[in-house]
N, C-alpha and C positions, 0 to 999 in steps of 0.2 A: 583444727582442720579448716582450711580455707573453703567456705561454702561456695563462693563465687567461682573459684577455680574448678571445684568439683562439678558445678553446673556446666561450665564450659567444656569440661572433659566429656560429660555425658552427652552433651549436644554433638560434639565431634564424633563420638562413638555411634550415636544414632544415625548421623549422616553417612558414616562408613558402612553401617549395615544396610543403608539404602543404596549403596553403590557409588557414593561420591568419594573422591580422593581427598578428603579433608585433612589438612595438616594439623598436627597436635603440637602446639607451642606453649608449654607451661613450665619454663625454667624457674626454679626456685619456689614452686608451688608447695603448699602444705597439704599433702594428701595422706596423712597418717591414718592408719586403720581403715583405709578405703577398701571396699569389696569390688575387685576387678577380675573376678574369675573368668578365664578364657577370653579376656578383653583383647580387641585388635589394637595394639599399641605399636604396630610396626613403624619404625622411623620416627617415633615420638621424641620430642626434645624435652626431657625431664632433668636436665643438668641442674645439679644443686638442689633438687627437690627433696622434700621430707616424706619418705614412704615407710616410716617405722611401723611395723605391725600390719602392713598392707597385705591383703589376700590377692596374690597374683598367680595362683596355681593355674597352669595351662595357658597362661597369657602369651600372646605373640609379641615379643619385644625385639624381634630381629632388626638389627641396625639402629636400635634406639640409643639415644644419648642419656646415659645415667652417670656421667662423670661427676664426681664430688657429691653424689646423691647419698642420702642416709637410708639404708635398707635394713636397719637393725630389727631383728626378729621378724622380718618379712617372710611370707610363704611363697617361694618361687618353684614349688614342686612341679616338674614337667614343663617348665616355661621354656619358650624358644628364645634364646639369647644369642643366636648366631650373629657374629660381627657387631655386637653391641659394645658400646664404650662404657666400661665399668671402672675406668681409671680413677683412683682416689675415692671410690665408693666405700661406705662403711657397711660391712656385711656381718657384724657380730650377731651370732645366734640365728642367722638367716637359714632357711631350709631350701637347699638346692638339689634335692633328690631328683634324679632322672632329668635334670635340666640340660639343655643343649647349649654348650658354650664354645662350639667350634668357631674359630676365627675371632672370638671376642677379645677385647682388650681388658685384661684382668687387673685388679688392684694388688698391691703388695700384701695386704692383709686378707687375701682370699682364703687362706687356711683357717681364719677365725669363724667361718661359717659353721652353723650347727651340724649340717649334714650335707655331704657331697656324694652319697652313695648313688652310683649309677650315673653321675654327671658326666657328660661327654666332652672331652677336651682333645684338641689336636695340636700338632706342632705349630700350625699357623697362629693359634692363640698364644702359645708359649713364646714364640718369636716376637709377636706384636706386643706382648706385655713385658718383654725383656726379662723373663724368668730364667734364673740360673738352674743348674742341675739340682741343687738342694731344694729349690722351690718346686720343681717338677716332681721330684720324689715325694715331697710333702703332700702334693695333690694326690699322687698315686696312693700313698698310705692312708689318706682321708677317704678313699673310696672312689675317686674319679677314675674313669676309664679312658684309654687312649686308643683311638681307631687306627692310627698310623704309627705304631711303635717303630716300624722299620725305617721311618724317615728320620729318626733321631740318630745321633752319633753312636758309634759302636759301644763305648763304655756305658752310656746312659741307656741304650737300648737293652743291653744285657741286664742292667740293674732293674729296669721296668719289667723285663720278663721274669726275673727272679722274684720281684714283688708281686707277681701275678696281677699286673695292671690291665685286666681284661674288662670289657663292658659288663656292667652289673647284671644285665639280662641274659648274658651268654650262658647256655646250659650245655654241659659236655655231651649229653645224650641226644641232642637235636641234630638231625642229619642235614647235610649241606647239599643242595642241588648242584649237579655238575655245571661248572662254568659260571656260578653265581658269586664266587668269592670276589672281594674288592680288588682293585688294580694293585694296591700295595701288597696284597697277599699272593697274587698270582706269580709266584717265583718260578714255577715249573715251565711257564710259557716262554721264558727267555734263557739264553745261555748263562752259564755261571759268571762269565766275565761282565755281563750287563746287569746282573742282580745288584740291589743296593748293598753296598759294603764290599762286594766282590770277595767274600770270605770263602775259603774252601769248605767242603762238606764237613770235615772234621770239626771246624769251628762253629758252623751253623748248627750242628747237632749236639753241641755241648763239649767239644774238644775231647770226646771219648773215642777210643779205638773202635774200628769196625766190628771187632769181635764182641765188644761190650754193647754197642748200639743195637745190633740186630740179634743178640742172643748167643754170641760166641759160636756160630755155625758157619761152615764154609759157604762160599757164594753159591755153590751148586745146590746146597740145601736151602739157602735163603730164597733163591729165585725159582726153584722148580722141584726140589727134592721132596717136598711135602705135597699132599693132594690140595686141590683148590679149596675144598671145603674147610680143611684145617687152616689154610692161610686166611680165608675170609673170617673164620671165627677168631683167629688170633689178632686180626686188625682191630683198630678202635671202632666203637659202635658207630661213629659218624661216617666211617668209611665202608661199612658193611653193605655193599651194593653188588651188582653182578661182577663176576670175576673178570677183571681186565687183563690185557696182555702183561707179560712180565715187565716190560719197560714202563708201562703205566703204573704197575703195582709198586715199583721202586719210587716213582714220583709221589705216589699216594703215601707211602711210608715216610718219605721225607717231609711231606706236608703235615702228617700227623705229629711229627716231632716238633714242628714249629709252634711256639706258644699261641694257643687260641686261634689258629688260622681258620680251620673249618668251622669251629664253633662261632667265631666272630662273624664269618660270612653268613652262616645260617641265621644268626641273630639280626644282622642288618637286613637280610631279605625279609624276615618276619616283620621288622619295624617298618619297611616300605609298604607292606600290605595293610598295616593297622597302626593306629597311634598308641602311645604308651598307655599302660593301664590307668595311671593317675589322671591323664587327660580325658580318657574315656569316662571315668567316673564323674569328672567335673562337668563334662558336656551332658551326661545323662541327668545330673541333678539340675543343670541350668543355672545361669547367673541369677543372682538375686534381683528382684524388680527394682529398677532405678526410677527416681522421679523424672517427670518430663522436663525438658528444657523450658525455662520461663519464656513467655511471649515477649517480655521486655528484659533486655540484658541489664545486669546490675549496674554497669557503667552508665547506661541511659537513665536509669532511675536516679542515680546520684546526680547526673546533670540536671534533671528536672528539679530535684530538691535545691540544688544550687541556684537555679534560675528563680525559683520561688523566693528564696532568701534574698537574692539580689534585688528582686522587685520590691520587696518590703522595705529594704534599706533605702532604695531610691525614693520611694514615696515618703518615707519618714524624713529624709533629708530635704525633699522639696517643701514639705509642710514647715519644717524648722527654719528654712531660709526665707520663706515668703512672709513679709510683715503682715499682709492681709491676703490669705489664700483665696484665690478666685473660686467661684462656684464650680467651674470645670475641674479644678484640681481636687476639690473636696469630693466630687463625684468619682474621679479617678482613684482617690484613696479608698473610697467605699468599695468600689468594684475590684480594684487591684489588691486590696487587702484580703478579700475572700479568695481570689485566685492564688495569691502567694501562699496563704495558709494551706490550700489544697495541695499545691505542689510540694510543700515542705513535708507532707506525710510520706512521700516516697523515700525519704531518708531513713525511715524505719526499716528494720531487717525484714526480709520476705517471710510470709506466713501462709499457711494453708497449701504449701507445695505438695503435700502428700495426697491431696485430693485432685491434683491436676493443675496444669499451668493456667487454663482458662479461669478456673475458680479462684486461683490465687490472684490473678489480675482483677477479677470482679470484686474481690474483697478489698483490694487496694483502692479501687475507684469508689466504692461505697464509703470507705473511711475518708477519702478526700472530699466527697460530697458533704459528709457530716461536718468536717472541719470548715468548709466554705460556708455552710449554713450558719454555723455558730458565730463565725467572725462577721458575717453579714448582719446578723441580729445585733451584735454588739456595736456595730457602726464605727469602724476605726476612724472615720472622718471627724469624730468628736475629739480626737487628739489635737485638732487645730485650736481647741479652746485654750489650751495652755499657751500657744503662740499668740493668740489674739489678746489674752490678758496681759502678756508681756508687752505687746504693742500698745495697749491701752495705758500702760503705766507711764510711758514717756514717748517723746517723738513729736512729729509734726501733727497739726490738727486734722488734716485730711485722712491719713491712715487711721488715726484714733477714732474719727467719726465713723469710718467704714467698719472698724472693729466693733464699735457699739452696735451697729446695725446687724452685723453677722452674728454676734453673740445673742442678740434678741431673737433673730430668725432661727437660731439653733436651739432656742428654749432656755438659754442662760440669761436671765433677766435680773440678776442681782448686781447692782452697782454701788453697794454701800461703801461709803468713805472714798469713792473715786473722785478725782478732780476732772470734771467734764466742762470746765469753764471755756466759753468761746467755741464749742464744737457745733457743727452744723448737723442737727438732728431733725431737720424739717421733714414732716410727713413720715416720720419713723413710727413703726408699730411697737410701742413700749407699754402695752396694756399689762396691768398687774406687775409692773416693774417696781423694784425697791431701790430708792435713792436716799436711804437713811444717811444723814451726815455727809452727803455728797455736795460738791461745789458745782453749781450750775450757773455761775455768774456770767452773764452775757451770752448764755447758750441760746442757739436758735432752735426753738421747739415749735415753730409755727406749723400749724396743721398736723401736729403729732397726736397720736392716739395714746393718751395717758390715763385711760379709765382705770379706776380702782388701784392706782399706783400709790406708793407710800413715799411721802416727802418729809418724814419726821426728822427735824434737825437739819434739813437741806437748806442751802443758800440759793434763792432764786432772784437775787438782786440783778436788775436789768435784763432778766431773761425774756426772750421774745415768745409770748404765749398767744400770738394772734392766730385765731382759727383753731387753736388746740382744743382737745376734748379732755377736760379734767373732771368729768362727772364721776362721783363715787370715790374720789381721791381725798386725801387729807392735806392738800396743798396749803390750806389756811394756816396750818401749824408750821409751815416753813418760814425760815428767816428771810427778810426782804420781800415778803409776799406783796406788800403794797408798792414796792418799787419795780415790780415786773410790768411788762407791757402787754396790753390786751386790746381787743376790739369787740364790737357787738357779736361777731361770729364765735367768740371764745365761749366754750361751755365750762363755766366755773362751778366748783363744788358747792353743794348746799344751796343757799339763797344768795350767794355772792353775786355782785354785779360789777360791771366794768364802768368806772366813772372817770371821765377825763383821761382815758387811755390806760388806767391802772385799775387792777381789781380791788374791790372793797367788800367787806363782809356785809351781812344783812343789818339794817339799822336797828339799834337797841332802843326800847321804850325808856322815856325820861324817868318814870317812876313805876313802881310795881302796882298791881291791881288793888291791893289793900290801901295803899296811900292814896290812889286815885278815888276810891269810894269814900274814904274819910274826907277828902278835900271837897267832894261833891256834896256831902251832907252838912258841911260847916256853914254857918251864916255868913253872909257877905261882910266884907270888912267895913267897919264904921256903923254897922246896924246896932240898933239898941237892943 
């Protein structure tokens, strides 16, 4: 079942209950097994939709488009399908008991429905559907009733009459109010020449002689030889009313011979006053509660998710293309990454809809906030480290120098084995950095903070260390230490000093203390 289409349908039905004339456009929607009891679907466009097993009892589908729709095993009991388009629809196993199909465009496979008992069909529906006589008789044998049998051609009319194709709710014992018969049945109001078919009385009453039709009695006995009380008791129950004049009694007897005339009129008068029993039961039970329409349409949620994904892709591409991402871009990656992750959560399917649309939206917003907080804590701007390390490996000196500074500022201070020769790192904060086996030949480290840094195996030949702070570092273990340049402002490690512009280690004693004490206790040379 298409959940998004179902939400749209429920929203349109809610608007219609509020008095709005909202159109329902859901062609090709998957609404299988949907519960739509007594739903107002008048004029809905459901062409090609899948409604297998749907509960549509008592629904108003007048004028609806159901062409090429699949209604297999659907429940359409008591549904109003007047002038609906059912051409090409699949109705295998569908329940159409007491459904109103007058004027509807029926499919060729209409007889495959599970039940057509009491379904109302008229000549307009048959003509609009292009049904031949065989198809019409198949509908009649399946239980469908025809309100206007007289409008069919004479052979088919007689066949329908012999098949007893009366409405299912017609009861022989129900009386008919005078003057309430439908227009198609009021044949006594017009002359014989104007009645449909213009057939003589002998054909209309079954082509039997007068003596057989009225009991083989002379006209004098039929029209007045017996008392009124006997004539009234001999008439059908639907005609037992006050004794009319003889001319009216003859018309009443003719009407009683016509198949289902009085009973059909009584049934239609009763249907006008109250709805079918099935529809009354559905209304009394009430439609099943449906979830509220979401505050954000599913299409809008998917657009938000796409916007979040596009934002993340743009930020990633910007970081990958910039050799040295500027601080503004890093800030944008940090903030935009959190926003993009929050928007991506809207791609998840809706949840919590059974508790209301407001709570469902609140749950979505909470999930988005959690995703944004998590990504903000991970700091997506750290992804720039990979691009900076790639820049540091090769290229011009200026971007490489900027890459070293940004890496150190981001907390990445390992430059082991890197070639940093000739880079301008003046006044850079490289505290506790690691330069093991790195090349710093000719690098400008003037005024740089290099406290507690590691230079094991590094090459500092011709490096500019003027004003640099190397306290606590092991720079004395670096290669080319004596070839580096320094000045009195340079803070050298240990007891090193700057002599003649180059760093030197602390002076070593000429002899150890033991040798010095022995020498002091020895007699002077040449003494006796």
